[in-house]
MIVEX-680415 format. One record per residue: x, y, z of N, C-alpha, C in turn; residue in three letters. Coordinates in pm, whole numbers, padded with zeros to 5 digits, always signed. Atoms other than C-alpha are relative to their C-alpha. Example, Ala and Ser with C-alpha at 12.3 -4.5 7.8 and 13.67 -1.06 7.14 Angstrom:
+00089-00119+00000+01230-00450+00780+00090+00120+00000ala-00082-00119-00006+01367-00106+00714-00077+00109+00073ser
//
This chain:
+00062+00120+00014-00739-00564-00187-00098+00010-00119met+00111+00000+00102-00939-00653-00507-00066-00115-00016his+00086+00114+00034-01210-00875-00564-00098+00067-00095arg+00086-00039+00092-01478-00881-00845-00133+00026+00061asp+00120-00033-00085-01751-00712-00645-00099+00062-00082leu+00105-00056+00087-02086-00637-00823-00046+00139+00073ser+00034-00139-00068-02206-00251-00774-00095-00009+00131pro+00088+00004-00124-02479-00353-00523+00078-00038+00134glu-00095+00036-00116-02193-00466-00281+00101+00113+00012his-00096-00124-00022-02013-00137-00304-00082+00116+00022val+00103-00115-00003-02176+00183-00175+00098+00114+00068arg-00076-00119-00047-02028+00537-00096-00026+00010+00151pro+00014+00008-00145-01968+00583+00283+00034+00138+00041leu-00050-00122-00045-01970+00937+00426+00074-00026+00132ala-00085-00008-00122-01719+01012+00696-00093-00010+00143lys+00067+00016-00135-01986+01054+00980-00111-00102-00014gly+00098+00087+00026-02212+00768+00849+00044-00122+00085glu-00028+00119-00087-02235+00488+01102-00040-00138-00060ala+00009+00144+00021-02197+00126+01025+00044-00094+00103phe-00039+00088-00112-02166-00190+01228+00103-00126-00071arg-00072+00113+00068-01898-00455+01150+00095-00025+00122phe-00101+00055-00070-01674-00667+01361+00049-00127-00033arg-00041+00134+00055-01439-00954+01277+00072-00071+00135cys-00071+00071-00117-01318-01211+01539-00019-00167-00041his-00009+00134+00009-01240-01595+01560-00136-00070-00019pro+00130+00064-00016-01607-01672+01630-00081+00011-00106glu+00079-00027+00127-01736-01534+01300+00022-00121-00092val-00004+00117+00093-01822-01817+01059+00101+00003-00108ala-00079-00023+00124-01630-01669+00771+00137+00045+00043cys-00136-00043-00058-01305-01578+00983+00109-00041-00098phe-00118+00017+00098-01005-01544+00745-00043-00020-00138thr+00024+00015+00150-01201-01612+00420+00040+00123-00075asp-00047-00112+00078-01117-01251+00320+00135-00008-00010cys-00144+00003+00011-00770-01355+00345+00042-00095-00133cys-00017+00108+00114-00815-01588+00042-00063+00051-00127arg+00057-00032+00151-00875-01559-00348-00021+00149-00016glu+00001-00135+00013-00779-01201-00361+00127+00047-00087leu-00127-00054+00050-00527-00967-00534+00036+00115+00098glu-00050-00111-00097-00338-00768-00275+00117+00083-00042leu-00111-00089+00028-00137-00476-00404+00062+00059+00139ala-00079-00061-00092+00122-00356-00179+00058+00141-00015leu-00056-00142+00011+00228+00008-00110+00151-00015+00052thr-00132+00004-00074+00585+00091-00037+00013-00014+00153pro+00000+00000-00157+00502+00157+00330-00051-00142+00058tyr+00029+00143-00032+00338-00188+00340+00125-00093+00006asp-00108+00087+00000+00652-00352+00245+00092+00032+00097val-00072-00042-00117+00853-00144+00494-00043-00082+00122leu+00057+00043-00120+00629-00258+00775+00012-00161+00007arg-00015+00143-00025+00621-00630+00684+00135-00058+00000leu-00164+00065-00017+00994-00682+00621+00055+00032+00123arg-00046-00035-00132+01058-00514+00948-00040-00117+00086ala+00074+00114-00091+00799-00760+01108+00074-00125-00004arg-00062+00133+00018+00973-01056+00947+00166-00007+00015leu-00152-00005-00002+01335-00938+00994+00079-00031-00114gly-00082+00020+00126+01426-00945+00632+00029+00146-00054leu-00024-00157+00078+01567-00664+00393-00118+00005-00096thr+00096+00001+00116+01341-00531+00146+00017-00078-00111thr-00033+00093+00115+01526-00722-00131-00056-00138+00043gly+00033+00133-00046+01457-01042+00059-00139-00016+00005glu+00147+00018-00007+01091-00979+00112-00047+00000-00130phe+00080+00002+00126+01021-00885-00242+00037-00120-00077leu-00023+00137+00072+01198-01214-00367-00079-00096+00046glu+00077+00122-00066+01023-01430-00116-00159+00015-00013arg+00157-00014-00005+00669-01289-00129-00063+00095-00103tyr+00052-00095+00087+00620-01035-00414-00022-00058-00132cys+00025+00012+00153+00485-01045-00774+00009+00150-00064leu-00008-00134+00083+00562-00755-01012-00088-00013-00111phe+00072-00012+00113+00319-00658-01291+00037+00124-00068glu-00011-00111+00093+00417-00435-01575-00077-00022-00134val+00075+00017+00134+00172-00386-01861-00025+00132-00068asn+00017-00121+00103+00083-00155-02129-00114+00111+00063asp+00115-00088-00059-00228-00009-01927+00041+00078+00113glu-00059-00085-00120-00031+00123-01627+00125+00040-00045asp-00147-00048+00016+00264+00353-01638+00096-00052+00081val-00081+00035-00108+00410+00246-01323-00028-00145+00042leu+00031+00141-00032+00448-00117-01216-00071-00016+00132pro+00078+00039-00131+00251-00281-00945+00071-00119+00078arg-00071+00105-00071+00371-00499-00666-00116-00059+00073val+00112+00085-00063+00137-00790-00532+00067-00072+00100phe-00050+00106-00085+00180-01005-00238-00051-00136-00061leu+00032+00135+00052+00206-01365-00371-00076-00079+00068gly+00074+00089-00076-00049-01598-00263+00049-00153-00017met-00034+00145-00008-00015-01961-00161-00069-00090-00100val+00064+00082+00101-00097-02221-00425-00059-00120+00074asp+00053+00116-00086-00332-02424-00184-00148-00021-00053asp+00115+00017+00053-00630-02415-00408-00107+00096+00031gly+00091-00105-00069-00779-02110-00217+00068+00131-00032arg-00076-00129+00017-00514-01857-00314+00008+00080+00135gly-00003-00044-00135-00441-01813+00053+00124+00120+00021ser-00133-00083-00031-00224-01520+00192+00101-00070+00073cys-00103+00073-00073+00106-01654+00311+00011+00037+00146pro+00004-00042-00156+00051-01482+00668-00127-00033+00068phe+00127+00033-00093-00302-01634+00740+00039-00135+00052val+00001+00125-00084-00334-01914+00982-00119-00031+00069ser+00118+00032-00073-00608-02099+01160-00034+00109+00119pro+00013-00097-00095-00560-01846+01446-00028+00148-00055ala+00017-00140+00058-00575-01535+01211+00131+00031-00071gly-00122-00055+00062-00322-01303+01067+00116-00012+00087cys-00149+00007-00077+00043-01373+01175+00070+00118+00001ser-00070-00125+00005+00157-01027+01092-00095+00111+00045val+00106-00078-00017-00150-00865+01228+00031+00151+00048tyr-00020-00130-00053+00004-00566+01413+00080+00070-00135glu-00056-00051+00135+00187-00502+01050-00058-00032-00125asp+00073+00051+00134-00071-00609+00800-00005+00127-00075arg+00031-00118+00103-00122-00389+00478-00109+00079+00037pro+00103-00115-00033-00322-00094+00482-00149-00032-00055ala+00114+00051+00076-00585-00255+00238-00079-00093+00126ala+00057+00090-00090-00644-00516+00515-00035+00054+00127cys+00054-00084-00099-00666-00261+00804-00114+00048-00018arg+00098-00091+00027-00904-00055+00624-00130-00096-00016thr+00124+00094+00023-01146-00370+00517-00083+00002+00132tyr+00083+00012+00128-01453-00375+00502-00025+00159-00062pro+00020-00141+00061-01400+00003+00419+00109+00008-00116val-00100-00038+00091-01226+00105+00098+00034+00131-00007gly-00026-00131+00005-01040+00417+00078+00087+00041-00144arg-00053-00071+00136-00950+00625-00245+00050+00119+00053gly-00063-00136-00040-00707+00920-00216+00046+00066-00138ala-00033-00054+00129-00653+01178-00482+00060+00154+00043phe-00064-00132-00027-00426+01492-00515-00080+00111-00065leu+00067-00121+00062-00619+01812-00579+00079+00082-00061lys-00093-00076+00084-00471+02084-00807+00076+00067+00089pro-00088-00050-00095-00347+02256-00505+00092-00078+00087asp-00078+00087-00062-00154+01966-00392-00059-00074+00125gly+00046+00055-00143-00363+01880-00080-00079-00154-00056cys+00060+00134+00020-00515+01515-00067-00133+00000+00035cys+00131+00027-00022-00871+01437-00086-00032-00147+00019lys+00006+00145-00010-00995+01108+00030-00158-00017-00008asp+00135+00043-00022-01329+00925-00006+00010-00173+00025leu+00010+00128-00061-01472+00584+00128-00108-00057-00051tyr+00118+00087+00034-01687+00297+00027+00001-00094+00101val+00027+00128-00068-01822+00012+00221-00001-00122-00080leu-00005+00112+00089-01741-00326+00071-00095-00122+00061leu+00080+00104-00057-02029-00555+00168-00009-00132-00070ser-00004+00134+00085-01917-00898+00031-00107-00097+00071glu+00095+00088-00024-02178-01161+00024+00045-00103+00118pro-00028+00110-00080-01971-01421+00220+00038+00066+00143his-00061-00064-00135-01881-01170+00506-00111-00002+00106cys+00107+00004-00120-02082-01239+00842+00030+00082+00094lys-00031-00092-00106-01915-00951+01018-00081+00113+00006gly+00093-00120-00006-02185-00697+00926-00106-00014+00100phe+00118-00003-00088-02434-00586+01179+00050-00033+00144gly-00044+00020-00146-02184-00698+01471+00065+00110+00070leu-00065-00118-00069-02066-00467+01730-00087+00122+00012gly+00061-00124-00013-02161-00117+01794+00008+00088-00105gly-00019-00116+00096-02216+00186+01572+00125+00068-00007asp-00126-00069+00038-01902+00343+01420+00021+00078-00118gln-00021-00069+00136-01812+00584+01148+00136-00030-00050asp-00143+00037+00083-01504+00587+00914+00110+00054+00103val-00121-00047-00082-01298+00805+01154+00025-00078+00108gly-00008+00085-00111-01373+00584+01450+00071-00137-00046gln-00055+00124+00039-01282+00277+01233+00150+00024-00031trp-00142-00011+00039-00958+00420+01093+00080+00009+00129leu-00073-00010-00125-00851+00508+01436+00036-00122+00067ala-00016+00129-00058-00923+00170+01577+00101-00079-00075his-00068+00101+00073-00754+00002+01308+00171+00066-00036glu-00142-00078+00001-00419+00239+01347+00028+00044-00135gly-00036-00050+00133-00438+00396+00989+00059+00113-00007leu-00048-00143+00009-00324+00727+01056+00153-00003-00076ala-00140+00014+00062+00047+00642+00971+00009-00050-00124glu+00029+00035+00137-00039+00430+00689-00043+00093-00108tyr+00067-00101+00122-00260+00694+00504+00115+00096-00009asn-00081-00133+00025-00002+00967+00570+00106-00052-00094ala-00123+00052+00096+00289+00756+00426-00051-00016-00142met+00045+00027+00137+00072+00624+00135-00053+00108-00083asn+00041-00131+00058-00060+00984+00069+00128+00073-00053asp-00133-00083+00057+00293+01121+00041+00041-00067-00127ala-00042+00077+00136+00360+00854-00258-00080+00066-00106thr+00091-00032+00115+00081+01008-00457+00063+00112-00077leu-00064-00094+00102+00317+01288-00595+00067-00074-00103ala-00042+00082+00112+00459+01004-00781-00105-00063-00078val+00121+00089+00060+00154+00778-00861-00068+00088-00068tyr+00098-00069+00082-00058+01059-00966+00061+00134-00061gln-00071-00120+00064+00196+01303-01120-00057+00009-00142his+00068-00031+00135+00066+01473-01430+00054-00084-00116arg-00057+00079+00114+00298+01283-01662-00057-00147+00020lys+00062+00123-00022+00149+00966-01523-00139+00005-00063val+00108-00014+00044-00191+01068-01599-00011+00025-00168ser-00013-00030+00161-00077+01175-01968+00044-00126-00068glu-00043+00124+00066+00048+00818-02024+00150-00011-00052gly-00136+00001+00038+00402+00866-02026+00060-00129+00002ile-00037+00139+00008+00596+00561-02121+00155+00000+00058thr-00122+00009-00065+00887+00452-01909+00087-00099-00066leu-00089+00090+00029+01205+00288-02007+00016-00101+00096ser-00010+00114-00078+01306-00051-01876+00075+00049+00112asp-00084-00044-00089+01581+00132-01678-00088+00102+00104leu+00083-00064-00085+01306+00363-01525-00075-00067+00084gln+00084+00088-00062+01090+00091-01432+00089-00063+00117val-00086+00064-00101+01385-00063-01239+00030+00111+00101glu-00047-00097-00094+01473+00274-01088-00138+00019+00104thr+00104-00032-00075+01115+00310-00956-00025-00114+00102phe+00015+00125-00102+01100-00043-00804+00122+00018+00126ile-00117+00001-00115+01450+00009-00629-00039+00116+00090leu+00037-00127-00103+01346+00367-00482-00106-00024+00076ala+00141+00003-00079+00986+00288-00377+00000-00152+00074phe+00046+00122-00065+01006-00082-00296+00129-00087+00063tyr-00130+00057-00040+01378-00210-00249+00069+00106+00073asn-00044-00113-00073+01444+00062-00006+00157-00024+00079leu-00127+00013-00069+01737-00099+00176+00106+00011-00105asp-00111-00005+00122+01918-00142-00167+00020+00155-00044ala-00006-00132+00017+01829+00212-00236+00089+00092+00067phe-00105-00067-00094+01996+00347+00068+00146-00033-00016arg-00138+00027+00008+02303+00133+00003+00057+00080-00124asp-00047-00067+00129+02324+00272-00341+00032+00146+00011ala-00017-00130-00030+02287+00616-00228+00138+00024+00082leu-00101-00009-00090+02544+00587+00034+00146-00031-00068leu-00104+00041+00094+02799+00416-00212+00035+00103-00109ala-00021-00091+00115+02759+00709-00438-00029-00048-00148gly+00021+00053+00120+02619+00505-00717-00137+00035-00066gln+00140-00072+00059+02292+00714-00772+00021+00155+00007leu-00020-00144+00002+02287+01071-00864-00085+00068+00101pro+00078-00087-00073+02173+01329-00630+00019+00160-00026val-00003-00145+00056+02108+01714-00669+00054+00077+00140arg-00033-00074-00076+02274+01974-00487-00133+00095+00033asp+00110-00088-00015+02020+02203-00300-00099-00090+00074gly+00102+00083-00059+01699+01989-00245+00035-00125+00074ile-00079+00113-00057+01902+01691-00195+00108-00006+00101asp-00113-00032-00071+02157+01847+00019+00009-00072+00139ala-00011+00061-00169+02054+01693+00367-00029-00168-00008arg+00037+00123+00000+01990+01346+00237+00067-00115+00061trp-00092+00085-00058+02276+01185+00403-00037-00021+00150arg+00036+00000-00157+02146+01273+00765-00141-00044+00011gln+00140+00040-00010+01784+01169+00668-00025-00142-00025asp+00049+00120+00040+01799+00833+00512+00031-00118+00082ile-00035+00123-00086+01905+00614+00812-00146-00049+00061ser+00147+00034-00045+01521+00609+00913-00086-00045-00124glu+00080+00041+00124+01293+00414+00675-00097+00111-00045asp+00093-00113+00047+01017+00683+00673+00043+00099-00079lys-00062-00130+00060+01238+00965+00607+00087-00045-00134ala-00058+00053+00125+01410+00735+00325-00120+00007-00093leu+00116+00004+00117+01061+00692+00160-00033+00137-00049leu+00033-00144+00031+00995+01057+00181+00092+00055-00094leu-00122-00039+00084+01337+01131+00020-00044-00071-00138phe+00006+00071+00140+01259+00863-00250-00133+00075-00099ala+00113-00055+00065+00926+01052-00342+00062+00118-00075val-00068-00114+00062+01139+01362-00432+00092-00023-00095gln-00116+00042+00084+01412+01180-00591-00079-00062-00114trp+00056+00049+00112+01182+00972-00816-00077+00101-00067leu+00069-00105+00089+00975+01267-00914+00107+00080-00087thr-00107-00069+00082+01299+01424-01032+00074-00102-00106trp-00051+00082+00085+01436+01117-01195-00097-00054-00114arg+00081+00045+00096+01135+01010-01379-00069+00109-00075leu+00078-00094+00067+00960+01322-01467+00050+00141-00033phe-00056-00135+00001+01179+01632-01437+00133+00002-00085glu-00126-00011+00073+01502+01530-01618-00005+00032-00133glu
//
């Protein structure tokens, strides 16, 4: 979730530090945070949303997503397309709130906390948090004291964070930080394996994609389940983009 926030509205938040925030329909700004934003989607976000809507990943991408490929980023980014209603509203927001609330993206679940995750040299993940105090938001100061851990647990972020952190092996690969240039075919391969997972599965089962003996030997028994397929895609993409 991206907005042009000035530095005074973003501050570091220690994991044990208490803050007060609550959002509900009686708050005057209810659903304002669902408008005029750029919402980047993670591969796991797409899996949850497409399952919620009863779509294939390909159908979801075609109906709801925008792709951005530029010279500044090695890997393409996928954004949720907003409605052209003069306010840039999320396609899933309604007067009653979020229509996909139980499967909303990680950035929406985390708000007003922002989370950054980084791979350390030993391969372990380190995260940090900020509090996004947007001027329009009236939810601050409401409810009881809570810290980051309590907020993440309340918003159901454990599985989202675990799956998103797993993809850092690709997003934060050494060659990405070095500015490797991907071919058009490699960009298509990235989108296929990370975002269009139903088509990725079909291509694997049809023998249309290469797999390695050894590390990929058990792929056929694992990829029927979406999360297992995404974890397989992490290994497969690391090989196809950076190791061949």
